C-alpha positions as CSV (number, residue, x, y, z in Angstrom):
1,M,0.0,0.0,0.0
2,A,1.4,3.4,-0.9
3,L,2.1,5.7,2.0
4,F,1.0,8.8,0.2
5,S,-1.6,9.3,-2.5
6,A,-0.8,10.7,-6.0
7,N,-2.7,13.8,-5.0
8,T,-0.5,14.5,-2.0
9,V,2.8,13.8,-4.0
10,Y,1.7,16.0,-6.8
11,S,0.7,18.8,-4.5
12,V,4.0,18.6,-2.5
13,L,5.9,18.7,-5.7
14,I,4.2,21.8,-7.2
15,T,4.6,23.5,-3.7
16,A,8.3,22.7,-3.7
17,I,8.6,24.2,-7.3
18,G,6.7,27.2,-6.2
19,I,9.1,27.8,-3.2
20,V,12.1,27.6,-5.5
21,L,10.6,30.0,-7.9
22,V,9.7,32.4,-5.2
23,R,13.3,32.4,-3.9
24,S,14.7,32.8,-7.2
25,F,12.2,35.6,-8.3
26,P,11.0,37.3,-5.1
27,E,9.6,40.2,-6.9
28,Y,7.0,37.8,-8.5
29,S,6.2,36.0,-5.3
30,T,2.5,37.0,-5.2
31,I,2.0,35.8,-8.9
32,I,3.9,32.6,-8.4
33,F,2.0,31.9,-5.2
34,M,-1.4,32.4,-7.0
35,M,-0.3,30.2,-10.0
36,T,0.9,27.4,-7.6
37,M,-2.4,27.4,-5.7
38,T,-4.5,27.5,-8.9
39,T,-2.5,24.6,-10.3
40,I,-2.9,22.4,-7.2
41,I,-6.7,23.3,-6.9
42,T,-7.3,22.5,-10.6
43,F,-5.5,19.2,-10.4
44,Q,-7.3,18.1,-7.3
45,Y,-10.7,19.0,-8.7
46,S,-9.9,17.2,-12.0
47,N,-8.7,14.2,-10.1
48,K,-12.1,14.1,-8.1
49,E,-14.1,14.3,-11.3
50,R,-12.1,11.5,-12.8
51,E,-12.6,9.5,-9.6
52,K,-16.3,10.1,-9.8
53,Q,-16.5,8.9,-13.5
54,S,-14.4,5.8,-12.7
55,Q,-16.9,4.8,-10.0
56,R,-19.9,5.5,-12.2
57,K,-21.2,2.6,-14.2
58,I,-23.4,3.2,-17.3
59,T,-25.3,0.4,-19.1
60,F,-27.8,0.3,-21.9
61,H,-31.0,-1.7,-22.0
62,K,-34.3,-2.2,-23.8
63,L,-36.9,-0.7,-21.4
64,H,-39.2,-3.8,-21.7
65,T,-36.5,-6.0,-20.1
66,L,-36.5,-3.9,-17.0
67,N,-39.1,-3.7,-14.1
68,Q,-41.8,-1.0,-13.6
69,T,-39.4,1.1,-11.4
70,Y,-37.4,2.0,-14.6
71,V,-40.5,2.6,-16.6
72,D,-41.6,5.2,-14.1
73,Q,-38.2,6.8,-14.0
74,T,-38.1,7.1,-17.8
75,D,-41.6,8.6,-17.7
76,R,-40.3,11.3,-15.3
77,L,-37.2,11.9,-17.4
78,L,-39.3,12.6,-20.4
79,K,-41.8,14.8,-18.7
80,S,-39.0,16.8,-17.1
81,E,-37.8,17.6,-20.7
82,W,-41.2,17.9,-22.3
83,P,-43.8,18.7,-19.6
84,E,-47.4,17.6,-20.3
85,R,-49.4,20.5,-21.8
86,D,-52.9,20.9,-23.3
87,G,-53.7,21.7,-26.8
88,V,-50.2,20.6,-28.1
89,S,-50.0,20.8,-32.0
90,T,-49.0,17.8,-34.1
91,D,-46.9,20.4,-36.1
92,D,-44.7,20.8,-33.0
93,I,-41.4,19.0,-33.6
94,E,-41.3,18.0,-30.0
95,F,-44.8,16.5,-30.1
96,Q,-43.4,13.0,-31.0
97,D,-41.1,13.3,-28.0
98,Y,-44.0,14.2,-25.7
99,E,-45.9,11.3,-27.1
100,A,-43.0,8.9,-26.4
101,S,-43.9,8.7,-22.7
102,K,-47.3,7.5,-23.5
103,T,-46.0,4.4,-25.4
104,L,-43.5,3.3,-22.6
105,V,-45.5,0.2,-21.6
106,K,-45.8,-0.9,-25.4
107,S,-42.0,-1.2,-25.7
108,S,-41.0,-4.7,-27.3
109,N,-38.6,-6.4,-29.5
110,L,-41.0,-5.7,-32.4
111,L,-39.8,-2.2,-32.4
112,E,-43.5,-0.8,-32.5
113,P,-42.1,0.9,-30.6
114,C,-39.0,0.0,-28.7
115,H,-37.8,2.3,-25.9
116,L,-34.0,2.2,-25.0
117,V,-32.6,3.6,-21.8
118,A,-29.2,4.2,-20.1
119,L,-28.9,3.3,-16.5
120,A,-26.2,5.0,-14.3
121,Q,-25.0,3.4,-11.1
122,F,-23.1,6.2,-9.2
123,R,-21.9,4.0,-6.2
124,P,-21.1,0.3,-6.2
125,T,-23.9,-0.4,-3.7
126,G,-26.3,2.2,-5.2
127,K,-29.4,1.6,-7.3
128,P,-29.1,2.3,-11.0
129,L,-31.1,5.4,-12.2
130,V,-32.5,6.1,-15.7
131,V,-30.3,8.9,-17.2
132,G,-31.0,8.6,-21.0
133,H,-33.7,7.6,-23.4
134,V,-34.4,7.1,-27.1
135,K,-37.4,5.7,-28.9
136,L,-37.3,3.5,-32.0
137,T,-40.4,2.9,-34.1
138,R,-40.4,0.5,-37.1
139,R,-42.2,1.8,-40.1
140,T,-42.8,0.3,-43.5
141,S,-41.9,2.6,-46.3
142,M,-41.9,2.5,-50.1
143,N,-38.6,3.5,-51.6
144,M,-39.0,6.1,-54.2
145,S,-38.2,4.2,-57.3
146,Y,-39.0,4.2,-61.1
147,G,-41.8,1.7,-60.3
148,K,-43.4,4.2,-57.9
149,L,-43.0,7.1,-60.3
150,L,-44.8,5.0,-63.0
151,K,-47.7,4.4,-60.5
152,M,-47.8,8.2,-59.9
153,H,-47.9,8.8,-63.7
154,R,-50.7,6.4,-64.1
155,S,-52.7,8.0,-61.3
156,G,-52.6,11.3,-63.3
157,I,-49.8,13.2,-61.5
158,P,-48.5,16.0,-63.8
159,S,-45.3,15.5,-65.6
160,G,-43.8,18.6,-64.0
161,A,-44.3,17.2,-60.6
162,L,-42.9,13.8,-61.6
163,E,-39.7,15.5,-62.8
164,I,-39.3,17.4,-59.6
165,T,-39.9,14.2,-57.6
166,A,-37.4,12.2,-59.7
167,K,-34.6,14.9,-59.2
168,T,-35.3,15.1,-55.5
169,H,-34.7,11.3,-55.2
170,N,-31.7,11.3,-57.6
171,L,-33.6,9.5,-60.3
172,D,-33.1,10.1,-64.0
173,Y,-36.3,11.8,-65.5
174,G,-35.2,10.7,-69.0
175,T,-35.3,7.1,-67.9
176,L,-38.7,7.6,-66.6
177,Q,-39.9,9.0,-69.9
178,E,-38.6,6.0,-71.7
179,M,-40.5,3.7,-69.3
180,I,-43.6,5.6,-70.0
181,A,-43.2,5.2,-73.7
182,N,-42.5,1.4,-73.3
183,P,-45.0,0.2,-70.8
184,D,-44.3,-3.5,-71.3
185,E,-40.7,-3.1,-70.2
186,A,-41.7,-0.7,-67.4
187,N,-43.7,-3.5,-65.7
188,T,-40.5,-5.0,-64.5
189,Y,-40.0,-1.9,-62.2
190,E,-41.7,-2.4,-58.8
191,A,-41.8,-0.1,-55.9
192,E,-39.4,-1.7,-53.2
193,E,-40.9,-2.2,-49.7
194,T,-38.3,-1.6,-47.0
195,F,-38.3,-1.2,-43.2
196,T,-36.8,1.8,-41.5
197,L,-36.6,2.9,-37.9
198,S,-37.9,6.3,-36.8
199,V,-35.9,7.8,-33.9
200,A,-37.5,10.1,-31.4
201,G,-37.4,11.2,-27.8
202,L,-33.6,11.4,-27.4
203,V,-33.0,13.0,-24.0
204,V,-30.1,12.8,-21.5
205,S,-30.4,13.7,-17.8
206,K,-29.1,17.3,-17.4
207,P,-26.2,16.6,-15.0
208,L,-24.8,14.2,-17.6
209,R,-25.0,16.2,-20.6
210,G,-21.8,17.0,-22.5
211,Q,-20.2,13.8,-21.7
212,G,-21.0,11.8,-24.8
213,L,-24.0,10.0,-23.4
214,G,-26.4,11.4,-26.2
215,K,-24.1,9.9,-28.9
216,A,-23.9,6.6,-26.9
217,M,-27.7,6.4,-26.9
218,C,-27.7,6.8,-30.6
219,A,-25.0,4.2,-31.0
220,F,-27.0,1.8,-28.9
221,A,-30.0,2.5,-31.1
222,L,-27.9,1.8,-34.2
223,K,-26.9,-1.6,-32.8
224,T,-30.3,-2.4,-31.8
225,A,-31.7,-1.6,-35.3
226,R,-28.9,-3.6,-36.9
227,S,-29.7,-6.7,-34.9
228,A,-33.3,-6.4,-36.1
229,N,-32.0,-6.3,-39.8
230,I,-33.1,-2.6,-40.2
231,S,-31.1,-0.9,-42.9
232,T,-31.8,2.7,-42.3
233,L,-32.6,5.2,-39.3
234,V,-34.5,8.3,-39.9
235,G,-35.6,11.1,-37.5
236,G,-36.6,14.7,-37.3
237,C,-34.7,17.3,-35.4
238,K,-34.5,21.1,-34.9
239,R,-32.0,23.1,-36.9
240,E,-29.6,23.6,-34.1
241,L,-29.3,19.6,-33.6
242,V,-28.4,19.0,-37.2
243,P,-24.6,19.1,-36.5
244,F,-25.0,16.5,-33.7
245,Y,-26.7,14.1,-36.0
246,E,-24.3,14.8,-38.8
247,S,-21.3,14.0,-36.5
248,M,-23.0,10.4,-36.2
249,G,-22.9,10.1,-40.0
250,A,-26.6,11.2,-40.7
251,K,-27.4,13.1,-43.7
252,K,-29.8,16.1,-43.9
253,Q,-32.7,15.4,-46.2
254,Q,-34.8,18.1,-48.0
255,K,-36.3,20.6,-45.6
256,T,-40.0,20.2,-44.9
257,L,-42.5,22.8,-44.8
258,R,-41.7,23.4,-41.2
259,A,-38.8,25.9,-41.4
260,L,-37.0,24.7,-38.2
261,Y,-37.6,21.1,-38.9
262,H,-35.1,18.7,-40.7
263,E,-35.4,15.0,-41.5
264,M,-32.1,13.1,-40.9
265,K,-31.3,9.9,-42.6
266,L,-28.6,7.3,-41.6
267,P,-28.0,4.1,-43.6
268,I,-26.7,1.5,-41.2
269,D,-23.6,0.0,-42.9
270,D,-20.5,-1.7,-41.4
271,T,-18.8,1.6,-41.1
272,V,-21.5,3.1,-39.0
273,V,-21.7,0.0,-36.8
274,E,-18.0,0.2,-36.2
275,M,-18.4,3.8,-35.2
276,A,-21.2,2.7,-32.8
277,D,-19.1,0.1,-31.3
278,K,-16.3,2.6,-30.7
279,I,-18.6,5.1,-29.0
280,L,-20.1,2.5,-26.7
281,S,-16.6,1.1,-25.7
282,K,-16.1,4.3,-23.9
283,F,-18.8,3.4,-21.5
284,K,-17.7,-0.1,-20.8
285,P,-16.9,-0.7,-17.0
286,R,-13.2,-0.4,-16.3
287,S,-11.5,-3.5,-15.0
């Protein structure tokens, strides 16, 4: 067992250096004293913060695998961020997050929806607390394809609208015109049905913000989606949150009619999964 802690040794060392500097430059003794004390205090504070983090254990779970205690804690966390209110408009970007708390008991592996939470244990003998949440909801979508554009054409959609739609989805309008002119060949093009996951209700307990837990929740969502054979995550966010999601690899889609709202899209490929593993590794318990 060490006789002295690293804190004590470091403080003594810095004090000794300060004394030497004061004797060498007595005219700067006040400044040297203040710098010495500031260095010691800063180191001790940083060391205490590191010690707290090393004692804290954060784990990630599907809410339906936990007991009712954690369902209630998740509900309180969501309502602390988005208080219940009357007359909320469905045009409000935060409405889907407010709605998330009403679907907690429906959480399941079917992802219709699936609530994910982070639990933090601050002391070895303490009870874990819910400190993060995100909701995943499976949705069936029809990829915009030449087949779907053909169906739109047959339903009477004007050619100008079809051209704009094709360009928006990086499809060649000339190819579409050829398909319209050759209906027999066009029948081979079908609209592709895919499954995506909608992400909503991302929130982290305020005392733990700025420590990467929000990204970790997104990483856990990515891993959960990949294990369910989902190829794409989509979600909406306010303009100021776009850089956060872009740092996870998501791409901003065409802005909707709501000026402050953006849809983000993230294909779940091997590179994205590798990034998610790297983010989550920072929260693995230290041996």
